[in-house]
C-alpha positions in Angstrom: 214.5 146.8 65.9 213.9 147.7 62.3 216.1 147.4 59.3 215.8 151.1 58.8 217.4 151.8 62.2 220.1 149.3 61.5 221.1 150.8 58.1 221.9 154.1 59.9 224.5 152.4 62.1 228.1 151.8 61.2 229.5 148.4 60.5 231.3 148.3 63.8 228.1 149.1 65.7 226.3 146.4 63.8 229.0 143.8 64.7 228.7 144.8 68.3 224.9 144.5 68.1 225.3 141.1 66.5 227.6 139.9 69.3 225.1 141.1 71.9 222.2 139.4 70.2 224.1 136.1 69.9 224.9 136.2 73.6 221.3 136.8 74.3 220.2 133.9 72.1 222.7 131.7 73.9 221.3 132.7 77.3 217.7 132.1 76.1 218.6 128.6 74.8 220.3 127.9 78.1 217.2 129.0 80.0 215.0 126.9 77.8 217.1 123.8 78.4 216.9 124.3 82.2 213.1 125.1 82.1 213.5 128.7 83.3 212.4 130.4 80.0 209.4 132.6 80.6 208.8 133.9 77.1 209.5 131.6 74.1 208.5 134.4 71.8 211.7 136.3 72.7 213.7 133.5 71.1 212.0 134.1 67.8 212.5 137.9 67.9 216.2 137.5 68.8 216.7 135.1 65.9 215.0 137.5 63.5 217.0 140.4 64.8 220.2 138.4 64.2 219.1 137.8 60.6 218.3 141.5 60.1 221.7 142.6 61.4 223.5 140.0 59.1 221.4 141.2 56.1 222.3 144.8 56.7 226.0 143.9 57.2 225.9 142.0 53.9 224.3 144.9 52.1 227.0 147.3 53.4 229.7 144.8 52.3 228.2 144.5 48.8 227.9 148.3 48.5 231.5 148.7 49.6 232.7 146.2 47.1 231.2 148.1 44.2 
């Protein structure tokens, strides 16, 4: 997921994507706690994707405030 792709989405789509990513992060943390996590690298990519979505949402909010 790239920031360029995210900037093309609407704010509602970004909020939905953020909710999905947070659910996935929760599930990955749960799998790690129970010892069932196969790919620890996925946790890192999900955290970064959450940060990207939040950044784009903040950019859109700042642009709308101007």
